[in-house]
C-alpha positions in Angstrom: 20.1 71.6 2.8 21.1 75.2 3.6 18.1 76.6 1.7 15.8 74.3 3.7 17.3 75.6 6.9 16.9 79.2 5.9 13.3 78.7 4.7 12.5 76.9 8.0 14.1 79.7 10.1 12.2 82.4 8.1 8.9 80.5 8.6 9.5 80.4 12.4 10.3 84.1 12.6 7.2 85.0 10.6 4.9 82.7 12.7 6.4 84.0 15.9 5.6 87.5 14.9 2.0 86.6 14.3 1.7 85.0 17.8 3.0 88.2 19.4 0.1 90.3 18.0 -2.6 91.3 20.5 -5.4 91.5 18.0 -6.0 91.2 14.3 -8.6 93.5 12.8 -9.7 93.0 9.2 -11.7 95.7 7.7 -13.9 95.9 4.6 -13.8 98.7 2.0 -16.5 100.5 4.0 -14.2 100.7 7.0 -16.4 98.4 9.2 -14.5 95.7 11.1 -15.4 92.2 10.0 -13.0 90.1 12.1 -11.4 90.8 15.4 -9.2 88.1 16.9 -8.2 88.6 20.5 -5.3 86.6 21.9 -6.0 84.5 24.9 -4.0 86.7 27.3 -6.1 89.7 26.4 -9.3 87.7 26.8 -8.1 86.8 30.3 -7.4 90.4 31.1 -10.9 91.4 29.9 -12.6 88.7 32.0 -10.5 89.7 35.0 -11.5 93.3 34.5 -15.2 92.4 34.6 -14.8 90.4 37.8 -12.5 93.0 39.6 -14.7 96.0 38.7 -18.0 94.2 39.5 -19.6 95.4 36.3 -23.4 95.3 36.3 -24.9 94.0 33.1 -26.9 96.3 30.9 -30.5 95.2 30.4 -32.3 95.9 27.1 -35.5 94.8 25.5 -33.6 93.2 22.6 -30.6 90.9 23.2 -27.3 92.5 22.3 -25.6 90.3 19.7 -22.7 90.7 17.1 -23.9 92.7 14.2 -26.8 94.4 16.1 -26.9 98.1 16.9 -26.7 99.0 20.5 -29.7 101.3 21.5 -28.8 104.9 21.9 -29.9 104.9 25.6 -27.2 102.4 26.5 -24.0 104.0 27.6 -20.9 102.8 25.9 -17.8 102.4 28.1 -14.2 103.2 27.1 -12.0 100.2 26.5 -9.1 100.2 29.0 -5.6 100.3 27.3 -4.5 97.0 28.9 -7.1 95.2 26.8 -4.7 95.6 23.8 -3.8 98.7 21.8 -5.8 97.8 18.8 -9.0 97.6 20.8 -8.9 101.2 22.3 -10.7 102.6 19.3 -13.8 100.5 20.3 -16.2 100.9 23.3 -17.8 98.1 25.2 -21.0 97.1 26.8 -21.4 94.3 29.4 -24.6 92.4 28.7 -25.6 88.9 29.7 -22.3 87.9 31.2 -20.5 88.9 28.0 -18.4 91.9 27.0 -19.5 93.2 23.7 -17.0 95.4 21.7 -18.9 98.2 19.9 -17.9 100.5 17.0 -18.7 103.9 18.6 -19.4 105.6 15.3 -22.1 103.2 14.2 -22.9 101.6 17.6 -22.6 98.2 16.0 -21.4 95.2 18.0 -18.3 93.9 16.3 -17.2 91.2 18.8 -18.5 89.2 21.7 -16.1 88.2 24.5 -17.7 85.5 26.6 
């Protein structure tokens, strides 16, 4: 019974720590992000930022989607620190009512925030 209690307590502590994370970034051996999970409170902050700052969407010939390269004539904006510390290494583009996180080195869209 004591072992069961300890195992349950340990599981709760581990899962609680996972819930406190702002983002989870999984990378491949090449260093490119493959998965970015953004917690709901940070998604809310990002959406509020877009509304409060009256961002104008970028227009391009091609639709900007995850995995695509953002054209070089599109200016990438710095990610505000309150979007979560793990996201500050990215830049963003606001396109089609969506915030697109972009790897600034490759200009590849790594995440869509709708």
